[in-house]
C-alpha positions in Angstrom: -2.8 2.8 4.2 -0.7 4.2 6.9 3.1 4.1 6.9 2.9 2.6 10.3 1.2 -0.4 9.0 3.7 -0.7 6.3 6.4 -0.5 8.8 4.8 -3.7 10.6 4.8 -5.5 7.3 8.4 -4.8 6.8 9.0 -6.1 10.3 7.1 -9.2 9.5 9.1 -9.5 6.4 12.2 -9.2 8.4 11.0 -12.1 10.7 10.2 -14.2 7.6 13.6 -13.6 6.3 15.2 -14.7 9.5 13.2 -17.8 9.6 14.3 -18.7 5.9 18.0 -17.9 7.1 17.9 -20.3 10.2 16.2 -23.2 7.9 18.9 -23.0 5.5 21.7 -22.9 7.9 20.2 -25.7 10.1 18.0 -28.0 8.2 18.8 -27.4 4.5 22.5 -27.4 5.1 22.2 -30.7 6.8 20.3 -32.0 3.8 23.1 -31.1 1.5 26.4 -31.2 3.5 25.2 -32.8 6.8 25.3 -31.4 10.4 26.9 -34.4 12.1 25.5 -35.2 15.7 23.2 -32.0 15.4 19.3 -32.1 15.7 17.9 -30.3 13.0 14.2 -31.6 12.6 12.7 -28.8 14.9 13.6 -26.1 12.5 12.1 -27.4 9.4 8.9 -25.3 9.9 10.8 -22.2 9.2 11.2 -23.1 5.7 7.6 -21.6 5.0 8.9 -18.3 5.8 8.9 -17.9 2.0 5.1 -18.4 1.9 4.7 -15.4 4.4 6.9 -13.6 1.9 4.3 -14.3 -0.8 1.5 -13.2 1.4 3.2 -9.8 2.1 3.8 -9.3 -1.8 0.1 -10.0 -2.5 -0.7 -7.3 0.1 1.9 -4.7 -1.1 1.5 -5.2 -4.8 -2.1 -4.9 -4.9 -2.1 -1.9 -2.4 0.7 -0.5 -5.0 -1.3 -1.0 -8.2 -4.4 0.6 -6.7 -2.7 3.8 -6.1 -0.5 3.7 -9.4 -1.8 6.2 -11.9 0.5 5.3 -14.9 1.8 1.9 -16.0 5.4 3.1 -16.3 5.3 4.4 -12.8 4.8 0.7 -11.6 7.6 -0.7 -13.8 10.2 1.9 -12.5 9.1 1.4 -9.0 9.5 -2.3 -9.1 12.8 -2.1 -11.1 14.3 0.3 -8.6 13.2 -1.8 -5.8 14.4 -5.2 -6.9 17.2 -5.1 -9.4 20.2 -2.9 -8.4 20.6 -4.5 -5.0 20.0 -7.9 -6.6 23.0 -7.5 -9.1 25.0 -6.3 -6.1 24.2 -9.5 -4.2 24.6 -11.5 -7.4 28.0 -10.3 -7.7 29.0 -10.6 -4.2 27.7 -14.2 -3.8 29.4 -15.4 -7.3 32.7 -13.9 -6.1 32.7 -15.6 -2.7 31.6 -19.0 -4.0 34.1 -18.8 -7.0 37.0 -17.8 -4.5 36.3 -20.1 -1.6 34.4 -22.9 -3.5 31.1 -24.6 -2.6 30.7 -28.2 -3.8 27.7 -28.5 -5.9 26.6 -24.8 -5.7 29.1 -23.4 -8.3 27.9 -22.0 -11.5 29.9 -20.8 -14.7 30.5 -17.2 -15.5 28.1 -17.2 -18.4 25.4 -18.6 -16.3 26.1 -16.0 -13.4 25.6 -13.3 -16.1 22.2 -14.7 -17.2 21.1 -14.4 -13.8 21.0 -10.7 -14.2 17.7 -11.1 -15.9 16.1 -12.5 -12.6 13.9 -14.7 -14.7 16.7 -16.7 -15.7 15.0 -19.8 -14.5 12.4 -19.9 -17.3 15.6 -20.0 -19.5 16.7 -23.4 -17.5 19.8 -21.3 -16.3 21.0 -22.5 -12.8 20.8 -20.0 -9.8 23.9 -18.3 -8.4 22.1 -18.8 -5.3 19.2 -21.3 -4.7 17.0 -18.6 -3.0 16.5 -16.8 -6.3 13.9 -19.4 -7.3 11.4 -17.1 -5.2 12.3 -14.2 -7.2 11.2 -15.8 -10.6 7.7 -16.5 -8.6 7.6 -12.9 -7.6 8.4 -11.6 -11.1 5.5 -13.9 -12.6 3.1 -12.5 -10.0 4.1 -9.0 -10.9 3.4 -9.8 -14.6 -0.1 -11.2 -14.0 -0.9 -8.4 -11.7 0.2 -5.7 -13.9 -1.6 -7.4 -16.9 -4.9 -7.2 -14.8 -4.2 -3.6 -14.1 -3.5 -2.8 -17.7 -6.7 -4.2 -18.8 -8.7 -2.6 -15.8 -9.5 -6.2 -14.4 -7.8 -5.6 -11.1 -10.8 -5.9 -9.0 -11.5 -9.3 -10.7 -8.3 -10.8 -9.3 -10.1 -13.0 -6.9 -12.4 -14.7 -9.4 -9.4 -15.5 -11.9 -7.3 -16.6 -9.0 -10.0 -18.9 -7.5 -10.4 -20.6 -10.9 -6.7 -21.2 -11.1 -6.5 -22.7 -7.5 -9.5 -24.7 -8.3 -7.5 -26.4 -11.1 -4.5 -26.7 -8.9 -6.4 -28.6 -6.2 -7.7 -31.0 -8.9 -4.2 -31.5 -10.0 -3.0 -32.0 -6.4 -5.9 -34.7 -6.1 -4.7 -36.4 -9.1 -8.0 -35.8 -11.0 -6.3 -33.5 -13.6 -2.8 -33.8 -15.0 -1.5 -30.1 -15.6 1.8 -29.9 -17.6 4.6 -28.5 -15.3 5.2 -25.5 -17.6 1.6 -24.3 -17.2 1.7 -25.2 -13.5 4.7 -23.0 -13.0 3.6 -20.0 -15.2 0.3 -19.8 -13.4 1.8 -19.9 -10.1 -0.6 -22.9 -9.2 1.1 -23.8 -6.0 1.9 -20.2 -4.4 -1.3 -18.4 -5.9 -3.2 -19.2 -2.7 -0.6 -17.2 -0.4 -0.5 -14.2 -2.8 -4.4 -14.1 -3.0 -4.6 -14.4 0.8 -2.5 -11.2 1.1 -4.7 -9.3 -1.4 -7.7 -10.3 0.6 -6.1 -9.0 3.8 -5.5 -5.6 2.0 -9.1 -5.6 1.0 -10.2 -6.3 4.4 -8.1 -3.6 5.9 -9.0 -0.9 3.3 -12.6 -1.6 3.5 -12.8 -2.6 -0.1 -15.3 -4.8 -1.3 -18.0 -7.3 0.2 -16.3 -8.5 3.5 -18.4 -11.8 3.6 -17.1 -12.7 0.0 -13.6 -11.7 0.9 -13.7 -13.9 4.2 -15.0 -16.7 2.1 -12.1 -16.3 -0.4 -9.6 -16.4 2.5 -11.1 -19.6 3.7 -10.9 -21.3 0.1 -7.4 -20.3 0.0 -6.6 -21.8 3.2 -8.5 -25.0 2.5 -6.8 -25.4 -0.7 -3.5 -26.0 1.2 -5.1 -29.3 2.3 -4.9 -30.6 -1.2 -1.9 -28.7 -2.4 0.3 -29.3 0.6 -0.9 -31.3 3.7 -2.5 -31.0 7.3 0.8 -29.7 8.8 1.1 -27.0 6.2 -2.7 -26.2 6.7 -1.9 -25.5 10.5 1.2 -23.5 9.8 -0.7 -21.3 7.1 -3.7 -20.8 9.5 -1.2 -19.5 12.2 0.1 -17.2 9.2 -3.2 -15.8 8.7 -3.7 -15.1 12.2 -0.4 -13.2 12.4 -1.1 -11.4 9.3 -4.4 -10.4 10.5 -3.0 -9.1 13.7 -0.2 -7.2 11.9 -2.3 -5.5 9.4 -4.9 -4.4 12.0 -2.2 -2.9 14.3 -2.9 -5.4 16.9 0.7 -6.8 17.1 2.7 -4.0 18.6 5.8 -6.2 19.1 6.6 -5.6 15.3 7.2 -2.1 16.0 10.3 -2.6 18.3 13.4 -1.3 17.0 15.3 -4.7 16.3 12.4 -6.1 14.2 12.1 -2.8 12.2 15.9 -2.9 11.7 15.7 -6.6 10.5 12.7 -5.7 8.2 14.7 -2.7 6.6 17.6 -5.3 5.4 15.2 -8.2 4.8 15.5 -8.2 1.1 19.3 -7.9 1.0 19.5 -10.5 3.7 17.4 -12.8 1.8 19.6 -12.4 -1.3 23.0 -13.0 0.3 22.5 -15.4 3.1 22.4 -19.0 1.7 25.6 -19.7 -0.3 27.7 -17.3 1.5 26.6 -18.7 4.9 27.2 -22.1 3.6 30.9 -21.2 2.7 31.4 -19.9 6.2 29.7 -22.9 7.9 31.9 -25.4 5.7 35.0 -23.4 6.6 34.1 -23.5 10.3 33.6 -27.3 10.2 37.1 -27.7 8.5 38.6 -25.7 11.3 36.8 -28.2 13.9 34.8 -25.3 15.3 31.5 -26.0 17.0 28.9 -26.1 14.2 26.7 -23.7 16.4 29.3 -21.2 16.5 29.7 -21.6 12.8 25.9 -20.9 12.2 26.1 -17.9 14.4 29.2 -16.7 12.4 27.3 -17.1 9.1 24.3 -15.2 10.6 26.3 -12.2 11.7 28.3 -11.9 8.5 25.1 -12.4 6.4 23.5 -9.5 8.5 26.7 -7.3 8.1 26.7 -7.7 4.3 23.0 -7.1 4.1 23.3 -3.9 6.1 26.0 -2.7 3.8 24.1 -3.3 0.7 21.1 -1.9 2.2 22.7 1.2 3.0 25.1 1.9 0.2 23.4 0.1 -2.8 19.5 -0.7 -2.1 18.4 2.9 -0.6 20.6 5.2 -2.7 19.8 3.3 -6.0 16.1 3.4 -5.2 16.2 7.0 -4.5 18.5 7.9 -7.6 16.3 6.0 -10.0 13.1 7.1 -8.9 14.3 10.8 -8.8 15.9 10.7 -12.2 12.6 9.2 -13.6 10.5 11.9 -12.0 12.9 14.6 -13.3 13.3 13.2 -16.7 11.1 15.1 -19.3 11.5 12.2 -21.8 10.5 9.4 -19.2 7.6 11.5 -18.3 6.5 11.9 -21.9 6.7 8.1 -22.4 4.8 7.6 -19.2 2.0 9.7 -20.4 2.0 8.1 -24.0 2.0 4.5 -22.4 -0.7 5.6 -20.0 -2.9 6.9 -22.8 -2.4 3.7 -25.0 -3.9 1.6 -22.1 -6.8 4.1 -21.4 -5.2 4.8 -17.9 
C-alpha cells in the first residue's frame, strides 16, 4: 500500500473530522442550547462523518495487522497513536469547561480521571467530551480485530462480521431482541462500516475473491436499510463511492495541501473541538455577537489548538514511544516471548 494512498485517506479523515465539527457547532449545538433564528437542518447530514471514520479505521487496521509481525508491535503502535494526545486533549477540555463552565457538560474530577482509560463508557463513567464515545467503539473494534489476529483467523473477518450483521438486521427489524450490552460489545450498529473499510482494503490490495468481496460490500450497504433508513443508505452509498475513488487514486483533490494539512490534525481536531467550541459559541452569544461569527471563531480556535497538540504532543510522543520500544532490549524480549506464545 503506497504512502500516497494513505495520505489521501488521511485527507479524507480530515474532511470527515471537519464535517463532524460543523455538525456539532451548528445542528448539535442547536439541539442542546439553541441557535435562535438560525437555520440548521441542512447540516444534519454531516453527522455521518463518524461513519466515514469507521470505514477508514477498518481499512487502516486491517492493513496494519496484515503487516504486523508481533502482537506487541501492534499494541505499542496503537497506544502511541491514540493515548498521549488524547490525554492532552482530555486535560485541555476539562480545564476549559471547568474554568468557563458549560451547562450540562461538566464532569467531576474523579470522572475526568477515569476518562484516561478511554474505555470508561463500559464503566458507566460520563465523557469529558461527548465525542469520546467513538473512541470506545474504536477500541472495541481493535480488540476484536486483534483477537482474530492472535488466533490466526484474520482472513475470516468477513464471515464472522456478516453473521453479526445478520443478527443486527434481525434486531433492527424487531424479529430478535438482543440485550443492549451484547449489541454494544459486538458493535452491531457500526460493524458494517468497519467491514466496508476492510473490503475496500482487500479490493485495493488484490487480496481474495473480488466477487465475494463485492458481494460483502453490497450486503454491508444493504444492512443500513434495516439498521438505519433510506436516508442513511443513500448517504453511505455516497461514502462507498468516495472511498473507492480515494483508495484507487482517482480523487486527486484529496492531495491538495489544505486537505492534507487538515488530515494531519484530524485526530486532535476531533478530540478538542466539541466542548471547547461550545464554550466559545456560548460566550459570543452572551456578548451579542452574530452566531455565525461565533461558529467561525470556534472553528479557528479548535484548529489552532489541534495544530499545537499535533505538533508538540501527538507527533513527538508517537516518535519517542516507538523509538524507545524498538531500542529497549527488555521490550523486544517481551515482544518475542509474546509472539512465540501465540505462534506468530
